[in-house]
C-alpha positions in Angstrom: -1.8 -37.8 2.4 -1.3 -38.4 5.7 -3.6 -40.8 7.8 -4.0 -38.3 10.0 -4.9 -36.0 7.7 -7.5 -38.0 6.4 -9.1 -39.0 9.8 -9.5 -34.4 10.3 -10.9 -33.9 7.0 -13.5 -36.9 8.0 -13.9 -34.8 11.4 -14.8 -32.1 9.4 -17.1 -33.4 7.3 -19.1 -34.8 10.5 -19.3 -31.6 11.7 -20.3 -29.7 8.6 -23.5 -32.6 8.9 -23.8 -32.1 12.5 -24.7 -28.1 12.0 -26.0 -27.6 8.5 -29.2 -27.0 10.5 -27.6 -24.1 11.7 -27.2 -22.1 8.4 -29.9 -19.7 7.3 -28.3 -19.1 4.0 -28.0 -22.1 2.5 -28.6 -25.8 3.6 -25.0 -26.8 3.0 -23.2 -23.8 4.3 -22.0 -23.7 7.9 -22.5 -20.6 10.1 -19.3 -19.6 10.6 -18.9 -19.1 7.1 -23.3 -17.0 6.6 -21.7 -15.1 9.5 -18.3 -14.8 8.4 -19.4 -13.6 4.5 -20.8 -10.3 6.4 -17.8 -9.6 9.2 -14.4 -10.6 7.6 -15.2 -11.5 4.0 -11.5 -11.9 2.6 -10.7 -14.8 5.1 -13.8 -16.6 3.5 -12.3 -16.1 -0.1 -9.3 -16.8 0.8 -10.5 -19.9 2.4 -12.7 -20.8 -0.6 -9.8 -20.9 -2.7 -7.0 -23.5 -0.7 -6.5 -26.7 -0.7 -8.3 -27.0 2.9 -11.9 -26.0 1.3 -11.6 -28.7 -1.0 -10.4 -31.5 1.3 -13.3 -30.2 3.5 -11.3 -28.8 6.5 -13.7 -26.0 7.5 -13.3 -23.4 10.3 -14.2 -25.7 13.1 -11.5 -27.9 12.0 -8.5 -25.0 13.0 -10.9 -23.1 15.0 -13.0 -25.2 17.9 -16.9 -25.1 18.1 -17.4 -22.9 20.8 -17.6 -19.9 19.0 -21.2 -19.9 17.8 -22.1 -16.2 17.7 -20.4 -12.3 17.4 -21.2 -12.3 21.2 -18.7 -15.1 22.6 -16.1 -14.6 19.7 -13.4 -14.8 22.3 -14.1 -18.7 22.5 -12.6 -19.2 18.9 -9.4 -21.0 18.9 -6.9 -19.7 17.1 -4.6 -22.0 16.2 -0.6 -22.3 17.2 1.7 -24.9 15.2 1.2 -27.5 17.0 -2.1 -27.8 15.5 -1.4 -27.2 11.9 1.3 -30.3 12.6 -1.5 -33.0 13.8 -2.0 -32.7 9.7 1.6 -31.6 8.7 2.9 -33.9 11.6 6.4 -34.2 8.8 6.7 -30.4 8.3 5.9 -29.5 11.3 9.3 -32.0 13.4 11.2 -30.1 10.5 10.6 -26.3 11.2 11.2 -27.1 15.1 14.2 -28.4 14.0 15.4 -24.7 12.1 16.1 -21.3 13.1 12.3 -20.5 12.4 11.3 -22.0 15.0 13.4 -19.9 17.8 12.4 -16.6 16.3 10.1 -15.7 19.5 13.2 -16.6 21.6 16.0 -15.5 20.0 14.0 -11.7 20.0 13.5 -12.0 23.7 17.4 -13.3 24.5 18.4 -9.5 23.6 18.7 -7.5 26.5 17.2 -4.2 24.2 12.9 -6.4 23.4 12.5 -5.6 27.3 14.0 -1.5 27.4 11.6 -1.1 24.2 7.8 0.2 23.3 5.4 -3.2 23.0 4.3 -2.6 20.1 7.2 -2.9 18.7 7.9 -6.3 19.9 4.7 -8.3 21.7 2.6 -6.2 19.3 4.5 -7.5 15.9 4.9 -3.2 14.8 8.4 -4.2 15.2 10.7 -7.0 15.6 8.1 -8.8 16.6 6.2 -8.9 13.5 8.7 -10.8 12.6 10.0 -12.8 15.3 6.7 -13.4 15.7 7.7 -16.6 14.2 8.6 -18.9 16.7 7.1 -21.3 19.0 5.4 -20.0 22.3 5.5 -21.8 25.9 2.0 -21.7 26.8 2.5 -19.3 29.3 4.1 -16.8 26.7 0.7 -16.9 25.0 -1.5 -16.5 28.0 0.8 -13.6 29.0 0.7 -11.4 25.3 -3.4 -13.1 25.5 -3.6 -10.9 28.7 -1.9 -8.1 27.0 -4.6 -8.0 24.0 -2.1 -9.4 21.8 -3.7 -12.7 20.8 -3.2 -12.4 16.4 0.7 -13.4 17.0 -0.1 -17.1 17.6 1.3 -19.5 14.5 4.2 -19.4 12.5 2.7 -21.5 10.0 0.9 -18.4 8.5 4.2 -16.0 8.1 4.4 -18.0 4.7 1.6 -19.3 4.1 -0.7 -16.8 5.0 -4.5 -17.3 6.0 -6.4 -18.4 5.2 -4.7 -19.7 1.9 -2.5 -21.4 3.2 -1.3 -22.0 -0.1 2.3 -24.3 -0.7 2.8 -21.7 -3.5 2.8 -18.8 -1.8 5.3 -19.9 0.5 7.4 -21.6 -2.3 7.3 -17.7 -3.8 11.0 -15.6 -3.2 8.6 -12.7 -2.2 7.4 -14.7 0.6 10.3 -13.8 2.1 10.6 -10.5 1.3 8.8 -9.3 4.6 11.2 -9.8 7.3 14.7 -10.7 4.9 15.5 -7.4 4.0 16.2 -3.5 5.2 18.8 -2.6 8.1 20.4 -5.9 9.6 19.4 -8.5 7.3 18.7 -7.4 3.3 19.2 -11.1 1.8 16.0 -9.5 0.0 17.7 -7.1 -1.7 21.2 -9.4 -2.1 19.4 -12.0 -4.3 16.9 -9.7 -5.9 19.6 -7.3 -7.7 22.4 -10.5 -8.2 22.3 -12.2 -11.1 20.1 -15.1 -9.3 16.9 -12.6 -8.3 18.0 -10.9 -11.5 16.9 -14.2 -13.3 14.3 -15.5 -11.5 12.6 -12.2 -12.5 13.2 -12.6 -15.9 11.8 -16.0 -15.9 8.9 -14.7 -13.9 8.4 -12.4 -17.1 8.5 -14.9 -19.8 11.6 -13.9 -20.9 13.9 -16.7 -20.1 12.4 -20.9 -21.2 11.0 -22.9 -18.3 13.2 -25.5 -18.4 16.2 -22.5 -17.6 17.7 -22.3 -14.1 16.5 -19.6 -11.7 17.0 -20.1 -8.6 15.1 -18.3 -5.1 15.7 -18.2 -1.6 13.7 -21.4 -1.0 15.9 -23.2 -3.4 18.9 -23.1 -1.2 17.7 -22.2 1.4 14.5 -24.6 1.8 15.7 -27.6 -0.5 13.1 -30.4 -2.2 10.0 -28.5 -0.1 12.3 -29.2 3.5 10.9 -26.8 6.5 14.3 -26.5 8.3 16.4 -24.3 7.7 20.0 -23.5 9.1 23.5 -22.2 8.0 26.9 -22.2 8.9 28.0 -19.2 9.7 24.0 -17.9 11.8 22.5 -14.2 11.7 26.1 -13.5 13.8 28.5 -14.0 11.8 30.4 -15.8 14.4 31.2 -19.9 15.1 33.2 -22.5 17.6 35.5 -23.2 17.7 37.9 -20.7 17.1 40.2 -20.5 13.9 44.2 -22.1 13.9 44.7 -18.5 12.1 45.8 -16.7 15.3 45.4 -12.5 14.1 41.7 -14.3 12.8 40.8 -16.3 16.2 41.4 -12.6 18.7 39.6 -10.8 16.4 37.2 -13.5 16.5 37.7 -13.3 20.5 36.9 -9.7 20.8 34.0 -9.5 18.8 32.0 -12.8 20.3 33.1 -9.9 24.0 31.5 -7.7 22.9 28.5 -10.0 21.6 28.5 -10.8 25.9 29.6 -14.6 25.2 32.6 -13.9 26.5 33.5 -12.2 29.4 36.3 -9.1 28.6 38.0 -9.5 31.1 38.9 -13.4 31.6 37.6 -14.3 27.9 35.5 -17.0 29.8 32.3 -18.4 28.1 29.5 -16.0 30.2 25.8 -17.2 30.2 24.6 -15.6 26.9 26.6 -19.1 25.6 24.1 -20.8 26.9 21.4 -19.0 25.8 23.4 -18.7 22.5 23.4 -23.0 22.8 19.9 -23.3 23.4 18.9 -21.1 20.9 20.7 -22.7 18.2 22.5 -19.0 17.1 25.5 -20.0 16.0 27.8 -23.4 15.3 29.9 -24.4 17.9 31.3 -27.0 16.9 33.6 -27.9 13.1 31.1 -30.9 12.4 28.1 -28.9 12.7 29.4 -25.9 10.6 30.9 -28.4 7.9 27.2 -29.7 7.9 25.7 -27.1 7.1 28.3 -26.0 4.8 28.2 -29.4 2.6 24.6 -29.1 2.2 25.0 -25.3 0.3 28.0 -26.8 -2.2 25.4 -29.7 -2.2 22.4 -27.3 -3.7 24.9 -24.5 -5.3 26.4 -28.2 -7.7 23.1 -28.4 -8.7 23.8 -25.8 -11.4 27.3 -25.4 -10.9 30.1 -27.7 -10.6 31.1 -28.6 -7.3 34.7 -26.9 -7.3 32.9 -23.2 -8.3 30.6 -23.3 -5.5 33.7 -24.2 -3.1 35.7 -21.6 -4.4 33.4 -18.6 -4.2 32.1 -19.8 -0.6 35.4 -19.8 0.1 36.0 -16.7 -1.1 32.6 -15.8 1.5 34.9 -16.9 4.5 37.6 -15.2 3.5 35.8 -12.1 3.4 34.4 -12.2 7.0 38.3 -13.1 8.0 38.8 -9.3 6.7 35.4 -7.9 7.5 36.7 -9.4 11.5 39.7 -7.3 11.3 38.4 -4.2 10.6 35.2 -5.2 13.4 38.4 -6.0 15.8 40.2 -2.3 16.0 36.6 -0.1 16.5 35.7 -2.3 19.6 39.1 -2.0 20.4 39.6 1.4 20.6 35.6 1.9 22.1 36.4 -1.0 24.7 39.5 1.7 25.6 37.3 4.6 26.3 35.5 2.6 29.0 38.1 1.1 30.2 39.8 4.8 30.8 36.4 5.9 32.5 36.0 8.3 29.2 32.8 5.9 28.9 30.7 4.7 31.5 29.1 1.9 32.6 25.3 2.1 31.8 23.3 0.7 34.5 21.9 -2.8 32.3 25.1 -3.6 31.4 27.0 -6.5 32.8 31.2 -5.3 31.7 32.3 -2.3 30.9 32.7 -2.8 27.3 30.9 -2.4 24.4 27.6 -4.9 24.5 25.7 -5.5 20.9 23.1 -7.1 22.5 21.4 -3.7 23.4 21.5 -2.6 19.6 21.4 1.5 19.7 20.1 1.8 23.3 23.9 2.3 24.2 22.8 3.9 27.8 20.6 0.9 28.3 18.0 2.2 29.9 18.3 5.5 30.1 17.3 7.8 27.1 19.5 10.2 28.4 23.3 9.2 27.8 23.6 7.3 25.2 27.0 7.0 23.8 27.1 8.3 19.9 30.7 6.4 19.2 29.0 2.7 21.1 25.8 3.9 18.3 28.5 3.8 15.5 29.6 0.7 16.3 27.2 -1.2 16.5 25.7 -0.2 13.2 28.9 -1.3 11.8 28.8 -4.4 13.0 24.8 -5.4 12.3 24.3 -3.6 9.5 28.0 -2.6 7.2 30.2 -5.8 8.7 26.4 -8.0 7.8 26.3 -6.6 4.0 30.1 -7.8 3.8 30.0 -10.9 4.2 26.5 -11.8 3.2 27.0 -10.0 0.0 29.8 -12.2 -0.9 27.6 -14.8 -0.2 25.1 -14.1 -1.9 27.4 -12.9 -5.1 26.0 -9.4 -4.6 29.0 -7.1 -5.6 27.5 -3.3 -4.7 26.0 -5.1 -1.1 29.6 -6.5 -1.1 31.6 -3.5 -1.2 30.1 -0.3 -1.3 27.1 -1.0 1.6 29.6 -3.2 3.3 33.3 -3.4 2.7 33.7 0.4 1.9 31.1 1.6 4.9 32.9 -0.5 7.6 36.2 1.4 6.7 33.8 4.7 6.6 32.5 3.8 10.3 36.2 2.5 11.5 37.7 5.8 10.2 35.0 8.1 12.0 35.2 6.3 15.5 38.4 6.7 15.4 38.2 10.4 14.8 35.4 9.9 17.6 37.7 8.6 20.4 40.3 11.0 20.1 37.7 13.9 20.5 35.6 11.8 23.5 39.9 11.6 25.0 41.0 15.4 24.5 37.4 16.3 25.9 37.9 14.4 28.8 41.6 15.5 29.6 40.1 19.2 29.0 37.6 18.8 31.7 40.5 17.5 34.3 
């Protein structure tokens, strides 16, 4: 136990002693517990089962002492990550270096975020439900509070849910399921239906011995309990520098243009590259990429041979190269429609070019002039390309092929057909 944690525990015990006189239900129970047994019974039950309770870390340590009655509930402090970090210093410092700490700002860096309903973003019923995980500035917290969103303060309780805050919960792969699933990043589905997940579920049901290897999400991405999570390819599946393979370099350049990171006309970096750098969205040097790749090889080598691990990861890279070839073809088809004036540039777009940062809002702010072919293109990138390479890296054959590569080829065919139809329609109007 760290000295800071010990000091906080001592403070908690002193506070508990000083408040004992206010208790009506029992002499050794603080006022918070007496009241909240009725108001939020689940919170009390969870806290009583926690290590915090065992250590004497009570409500006041995290929530302060200003709130004492039902009339001043708004005075209760809702702790952010820094409050957790007062005791859990190492974990907080590790967290700040990983991509989870950028979740909130990454969401707000997307142009589409500011076009969608607040309830889905700040309110947490859409992207914000997962991207709440991320360190916010004080001004951002105050703005959220003004809008009535006062509960999205802490990233730690995304994995260690309140008020148990159990380490065992955060180490269970099911803790990752709420966010890492679905449309654009079905890692849960990939892992749970691949051999790694199958072995974990089999072991969990008692049909494999305790000594059997059964890798979880945390085994590979948060090894040895670290809170720093990063990957070699990053969420967008792009990186710099460009590869020596000329075709792949050209294809990846086209994808970077559709991400708005490179100017479609000049190929020069845009201001979005600064955002990508600041939020660590991609590996931007060979050294950084290789460092993350080496970490993964080291993790894989705990069960497999190093040669096997290197071969499997390289196959994933090769599949990404092939996926990028299809992706670049599709982007160029749609880009040509913009260049020829067949698709009109939405007012919010910086360039007359597909822009993946707008997601399905392919008309920008307007819901009346959305481009369907752009939507097919975005789905090809964000859904099917993701599944192609992530399915390979998670060793899931069905996701890599049927949900990934096969759907990319279908998307390309649909885009070609739609483009021909749009051109004929455009010619007919002349």
